[in-house]
N, C-alpha and C positions, 0 to 999 in steps of 0.2 A: 397123370397123377393116380388115377384109379388103379392102374396096374401095380404101382408101388404099394398102395394101401392094401390091395387084395393079397399081394405077395407077403406083406408083413403079417397080415392077419392069418394067412395060411401057415406061415412059419410058426406063429404063436401056437396055433392049434396042433401042428405036428410035434412041437417040442413040449407041449403041455404048459406053456406060459399063459398068464392071464392076458386077455385082450384089452382090459381096462388100462388106459394110460400108455398104450403101445406107441404113441407119437412122441413120448417124452424121452429125453436123452438118456435117462437112467434105466429105462426099460430094457429087459434082456434082448428084445428084438433089435433095438437101436444099437446096443452094444455089439450084437452079432454083425449088423450092417457096417459098423465102424471097423470091425476086425476084417471083414471081407474087403472093404475099400482099401484099407491099409495093405493087406496082402496083395491085392491086384496091382496097386501102384508101387509096391515094394518100398513103403515108408513105414516108420514106426507109428503105431496107433496114436501115441500121445502127441505126435506132431500135427495131426489132422485138426484143422480149425473147423468148428461146426457152427451152423446157424439154423434158422428155421425157414423152411421152404414156404412158398405162398399157400400151399395146401396143408400146412401145419406139421409136416414131418421134419426130422433132422436132415440137414443137407451138409455136404462135406466140401471144403475148399481145397483144391489141388492146383498146383502149377500146371499149365497146359502141357508141358513136357511129360509130367507124371500121368495126366489123363490119357495122352496118346499112348504112353507105355502100357497103362492098364488095359486100354482097349485092344492093343495089339496082342495082349496075353489072354484075352477072353476065352478062346477055345481051349487053352491049356489049364484053365482054372477048374476046380471042382464044379460040375454041372454046366460049365461054359459051353462045351460042345453041343449040349442039348439046347441051350439058349440060342446059340448061333444057328443051329439047324432050323429051329422054329422061326427065327428072324428071316432066314433065306426062303423058307417055305411060304411065309405070309408077310412079305415086306409091307403090304398095305395096312397091316395091323400094328406096325411099329410106330408110324407117325402120320398116317393118313396118305391117301393116294396122290397128293400134290406136294408132299414134303420132299426136301432134298434127300433125306435118308431113304425114302421109298424109291425115288428116281435113281439114286446111285445103285441101290441093290438090284433094281430092275435092269439098269443099263450096263452094269459091270459085274459079270458073274464072279462069285466068290467073295465079293466085298460085303462088309457089314457096316451099318451106320445107324446112328441114333441122334436126333436133334434133342436139345435140352432147353431149359429156361434161360432167359437173358442172353440170347444170341449165341448159344453154345451148340456145336455139333462135333461129334467124334465119329471116326471111321477106322476100319481095319481092313487091310488087304489080305488076299490069300497067301502072300509071301511074308506076312508078319509085320508089314508096315503099319504103323499107328499114326493117326492124324487127329488133332484137336484144334479146332478153329473157334474163335470167339469174336463177335463184332463188338467194337468199342461202345456203341450206343445201346447194346443189349437187344437189338431187334433181330429177327430171324430172316428178314427179307433178303439179306445178302448171302445166306447159307449156300444156296445152289451155285451162284456164279463164283463165289470164293472157292468153294470146294472143287468146282470144275476147273478153275484156273490152276489151283494147286496140283490136282491130280493130273492135269494136262502136262505138267512139267515132269511127271513120272511116267508119261506115255499112255495114260488112261484117258481116252477121248469120250466125253460125255456131252454131246451137243444139246440134249434136253435140259441140261443144267446151266449151260453157258450164259444164257440171257433169260430173264424171267419178266413177264409182262407186269406192269403196274396198272391196276384197274381202279376206276373211280367207283363210287357207291352204286352206280347204274350198271356196273359190269363192263364199262367201255374202256378200251385200252387207251391210256393217257401217257404211257412211257414204258421204260424197261429198266431193270436193274441188271448191270453187267459188270464184270471185273474190268479194271482199267490197266 
């Protein structure tokens, strides 16, 4: 969340917009974000359903197919190549060193990935393949094995993602999460 807030505040400063109320849907920064999301997903801006994220900013609802499409286009969008290069250079800063997004980018050269809230993860391959997966219960524990199973069907082998240990509060392994 901090990256979203920092980026929005930086955009406000760059464009000369007030920072007060930047979280609100009617603020210019939120209107710009809406336009960018619509452009990336190739949907009409007025069709985007909005809500409020847990950290207080506007969030956008898209069908998984549109999310995958948008992610597949990241590098061709304005500023997208720079974002992709930064993600590839420092995948540990994208979602942390144990996240499925980090493990994918470390294990499959050229791929990009970003986990999101409520069990969402999106990825893009160097060939333009877009992927969007969401767990029904909103938990992220299945990101890695689900992504590994899906990408395995595309010929991308990611053994580090295939099965993830389940640890108790003492750090002891009590099971694993794996695709079935």
